N, C-alpha and C positions, 0 to 999 in steps of 0.2 A: 410234227409239221401236221396241220389237219389235212382231214379228204373226206370224198363224199361217202355217205352209206343211208341207203333209204331214207334219203333227201334231208340228212342232216349234216352239218358240218362237226367232224367230230374231231378234238382237241384236247392234249391233257387236262385240261382246263373244264369238261364238260362236253356237251350236246347242246348244240343251235340249231331248229328247225329253222328254215326261209322262211315259212308262214309265219310259227312264233314271231321271228323277228319283226316280220310288215306289224303282226296284229299286236308287238308288244306284249306278248303273254307273259307273265310273270307267275313263279309258283307260289303259291301258298304260305303264308309266315310257318305254319305248323310243318308242312313236306318240307320248307327251306330248310329250316332249322334243324331238322331232322337227320338231313342230308349232309347238312355242314358239320354236324356233330359226329356222322358217322366218318364224313373224310377227311375230317381235322381242318375242314379248307374253310376259305375266307371269298365271301362275297363283295366283288367289286363290279360300281353300277358306270356304264361308259354313258357318255353325255350325247348317244348316236343313236339312229336306228339304221343305219348302212350297214348293210351284209356284208360290204368290203371292206369298209373299215373294221369291222368285229372279226373277220376272217384275219387280216394283217396283225390284229393285237392277239387273237387266240393262239395263231403260229407261233408268237415270241413270247407268251406266258410260260410261268415256272408252275410247278408242280402246285395244288391245294389252293388254287385260285379257280373261282368260278366268274366268269363275265358274265353282266348281263345288261340288255339297253337299259336306260333310266327309264321306270315305268310311267305311262303317261306323258311320255317327252312329247310329243305333237299336239298334245293338249296344252304343254307350258307355252305360253309365250315369249319367243328366242329373245334374249337380250343384244341390244346392238353393238355390232363388232366392230368398233371404232377406233381401237386400238392402231399403231402404227408400227408393233412388231407381232410375229407369231405368237410370241410369248405374252405379251398385253392380251391378245385376243383369247388364248388358251387361258391364261390365270382367272379373268371376265367371265367367263362362261364357267369353268368351274365353281367358281365362288356363287356364281347364280344358283348353279343347279345344285349345287351339295345341300342348298337351305333348304328344297325340297323334301330332301330324303336324312333328317336329322341324324347322328351316329353314324351314318354311313360314308365311306369313302367312294367318291364320283371323280372321273377322269372325264376332260374335255381335250380337244385339239384344235390346233389353227396349222393348215398346211400351203404351201404350193409352189411355185418355180423362182426360181432365183437366177437371173441372167447377166454375167458379170460386164457383158458390155454394154449392159442397160442398167450399170450401178446396182444390180440386184432386183431391179425390176422383173417383172408384175407383181410379185412378192404377196402379200397380205390381200391386194389386189386381181389375185391369179382369177377367179372365175370371173370377176366382174370386168376384165382388163379392155378388151373391145368394148364392153358398154359404156365405161369411163370415158373412151375417148371418141364418144360416136361414130364407133367404125362400123360400116355395111357393106358388106362384101357385095359387088353385083356379077364375080365371076371368078372363078377359083384361079388363084394364083402361081397354081403349079400345073403341070403338064397334067397331073392324075389327080382329079380330084377327088377328095373327101367322100362325095357323094354328091347325088342329085339335090337341087336346093330344093326347100330353105335349108338354110346351114342351123346348126343346133350350135347353142350356145359356146360348146368346146370347139365346135369345129371354125366357129368366128374368132374366136381367142387367138387359136393356131394362126388364122390367114393372118390377124393382124400383125402380131407375134413377126412371120416372113416379111410384110411387108417393112415393118421398121428394121429389121437385119437385113435390107438390100442391100450389097455392097460389103459387107461384115464377112471377112473371109473366115472358113469352117474353121481355122486354127485358132480363132478368137472367140469362140461361140460356146465358150463353157460356159456350165450351167448345175442346177441342181435341183432337185426335189429336197424342200427341208420341212421337218413337223416336228413341233413342241407339243408335248403333251404336258398338262397339269393337273395333278391332284389336289384334293380338298373333301374338307367335312368340316361338317358345321360354318362354311364361310371362311374357313382360315384353309390357306396354302399350306400342304404338306410338305410337297416335291413337283420337281421340274424334270422333263427329260427331252432331249433334240437327238434328233435321228437325219442322216441326209445320206441322198446316193449321188455319186458326180457323175456329168455326162456331157454330151453335149447338143447341139441343136442343128439339127440337120435343114439343108434346103428348101428339101423336098419329104411330105411325110412317106412311111413306109409303117404297114399293116395301122393305117390312119394316125399313126404318133409322129412326131417329131424328135423326140428325146430318144437321143443313140448313146447305149453304151458301149464304149470303143472295146473294153476287152473281152466283151461277149458276141461281137459285131453283131448288134441286134440292139434294134427298139426295144420300150418297154415292152409295147404290143406286141412283138413275136416272140415273147420269152412263153413257155412254159407258165402253168400255175405256179409248179412247186419250186422252180426256178425265180419268177419273180418274187413269191414269199421271203425268198433269201436276201433279195436286194429290197424290200419295202422298206421305203423312209418311216412308214410309223411303224414297222414292226421296230425297228432299231430305234425309235423312240421311245416306245415300252418298254424296251429291255433296260434303256438306260433309268428310264422314271423307275423299273423296280427294283432298282439297285438303288438309286436315292429313298427311296418308298421302304425298304427292307423293314427299319426299325421303327415303324407304325404297325406294319401288320401283325404283328403280335402282341400290339395294344389290345385289351378289353376295350368293347365299344359301350359306349354310353349314353342314352336317347332321355330324352324329359320324360319318358314312361318309365325307367327304371325306378 
């Protein structure tokens, strides 16, 4: 399980500096090769610069792996995420970004919220749920507002979700956070991993969050960081991906320069 030490996120897979993650700092080829040989480790690139995602993946990673943000990802034009499923979007991103680092394994993800009463919506549109339906909150829908206006994207999405679940009893508000990860090399998919955490949608937010875990009697926002990591849908998907990817991790990597 990763922990904070001297400004780094420490895990079995190595060290991630928060500032380094933001700058996408990558070790030089010489020092990286020396590290991999010394530790008998393998580098896996993650198609994200999000420190929260990297933390979730690091917590679930096995030994002898070094995870790093994809070099220069902010300068690479993002592909259109227009597939109807999480797996479809994860696949297209993994294929796309793997072509930018020939011979290396690249992992990409897609995730979101699935509400059973809404037939799985918002799903792949989770981040744009309110925007898609032109929803603009004028005033809070709950007795305790998330924060002062203007509302953030997350707050608008939550408020829109509450508005369309009005009248749906709590017993019928089952939902899950679902993540799919895809690993690719040289434009070819190597493995897929799914992960989910089950819960319910509350009628009022707790800790600025609506997703409630009945067994924990808390929302995701109310969990401490260590417990939250153990419930991470991204971490569970990463563990599943590593199991499916195992046969590829020991294969020699061949690039066009070899």
